[in-house]
N, C-alpha and C positions, 0 to 999 in steps of 0.2 A: 752424911755429906762427905765426899771424898776430896782429898787434896790433889790439885792439878797444877802441873807446870808445863807450859808450852814454850818451845824454843824455835823461833824463826831465825834465819841466819843467812849471811852472804855466803856464797859458794867459796869454800876454802878457809872460812874464818874459824873453823873448829867447833861449830855448833853441835854436830853429832857427837864428837868426842866429849864435849862438855856435858851434853845431855846424858850420855851413858854413865859418866862418872857421878853426876848428881843422883841419878836413879839408884846406882849401886850404893852410894853413901847413905841415902835416905831409906833404902829398902823399898823403893817404888818400882812399879812395873814400867819397863822401857818400851816405848812404841815409836816406830819410825815408818818410813815409806813402805818397806817390805811388809811389815805387820798390818798396816792399814789396808794396803792393796789386797793382801791375802784375805783379810776379813771381808772386804767389800766384794771381792769376787765370789766368795762363798755365799754371801747374803743376797747378792743381786742376780747371780746367774750370768753376768756378763763375762765373756771369755777372757782369760789372762792375756791372750794375744791382742785383744782390743784395748785392754788397759795399757799394754806396752806401747801400742801405736799412738794412743791419744793422751797419754799421761802428760800433765802440765802443758797442754796445748789448748789454745782457744780456737773457736771456729774460724775458718779461713776468711770469712767475710767480716770479722770483727773490725770495726773502724770504718766501715763503708756505709753505715747508717741502716743496714738491714736488720729487721727485728729477728732475733734468734730464739725467742721464747714462745713460740707457738705451742699452746698447751697440748694440742693433738699431735704434734710432730716434733717432739723434743730432740735436739741433736744428741748423738751418742755422747759427745763431750759433756753435756750437761748431766746426762744420766750417770756418767762416771763420777762427776763431782758430787752429785747427790748421794751416790752409794758410799763414797769416801766420808762425807759428812756424817752419815748415819753410823758408819763404823767408828769414827772418832768419838761420837757422842756415847756410844755403847761402852767403849773403853773407859771414858771419863765417869760414867755412871756406876761402874762396877768396882773400881779400885783406885787407890792412890797411884798416880802415874806421871811420867814425864813423856810428853809427846813432841817429837821433833818434826817440824815442817808441816806441809799439807794445809797451811792457813788455819791451823787449829786455834790460834788466838782469836780469830773471828768466829769460827764455828762454836767456840765455847765461851764467848764473851759474856754471856748471861749466867754462867755457872759461878756459884759462890766458891770461896776458898781456892781461887785460881790465881796464878802468877804468870803473866805473859812477858816473855823475855825476847829481846832482839840482840843477836851477836853480830857485830861488824868487825872489820879489821882493815888495815892498810893493804894496798895492792901488793907491796913487797912481801908482807907476812903471808898473805894468801898464796902468792906464787911459790914461796919457799915451802909452805905446808903442802901444796898440791904436787910439788916436785917429788916428794917422798911417796905419794900415792900413785903418781903417774911417771915413773922413772924413765919410761921409753919415749916420752913425749918431749918435744923441744919447748923452750920457754915461750916461743911465739904461739905454738899450738895450745899451750896451757892458758895463755892470756886470752886467746880467741875463745876457748871453752868458758873461761870466767865471764867474759862479756856476754856470751850467748846465754849462759845459764841465768845470769843476773837479769838480762832483758826478758827472758822467758818467764821467770818468776814474777817480775813486776807486772807484765802484761796479764798473766794468768790471775794474779791477785786482784788486779783492777777489774777484770771482766767478771769474775765469779763472786767477788765479795764487795765490790764498790768501795774498796779502801786502797790505801797507798802502801805498798810493801816498804818496810823500813821506817815509815813515818812514826815518830814517837807518840803521836796521839793514840795509836792502836796497841801500845805496849805499856806495861807497868814499869819495866826496867830495860834500859839499853846499855850494853857493855861493849867495850872495844877490846877484843882479845889481844890485839897487837900491842896495846899500851899496858893493859893490866896483866897479861899473861893468862894462859889457860887455867892454871891452878887457882889463881885469885878469882877468876870468874866463877869457878866451881864453888869456892868458899863463900862468895857473896850470895850466890843463888841459894845455897843450902842454908846459910844463916837467915836469910829473909824467909825462906820457906818454913823453917822451924819456928821462927817467931810468930808466924801467922797461921800455923797449922791448926787443924781441928783438935780440940782437947777432949 
């Protein structure tokens, strides 16, 4: 049985940075959006351009009461999500890993030896963090991007997993990087992971 850490995060809260550092410290395989999409493309035959177009989007009619799960006519969006689910499961079955994003906490909820983490942060912390990554963007544009990404992730999570993005019920551990600091979040996750790892 492999040790698995999943990290869900608010946009700009440092989840990716934390995930990479945890994986490096523990010697685990690091897996994020790029790795999962690449694996899903290879396994499913769905074109990379389709993945880019539909990534983290729900069908247009979501919310209007129309059934979108016709077995004989699955929307491409659903096929993409299923391909990503399969890619995530394959990674988790093969090696100790840290998986960031992609609703991996729900996909792997039945896997033993897993730790599901949610990283949040204050708006100010997220804004300052994103300014470093988006130096050419105004504060207003960055704030718009934050709101848009958060809204999209919540909607996507609800539609495909029937769970609530960020709700503590779906995580083992919730950390606020703006209060604790990035390094402390890394320390906490690693300490817990080591104390519950497979021997």
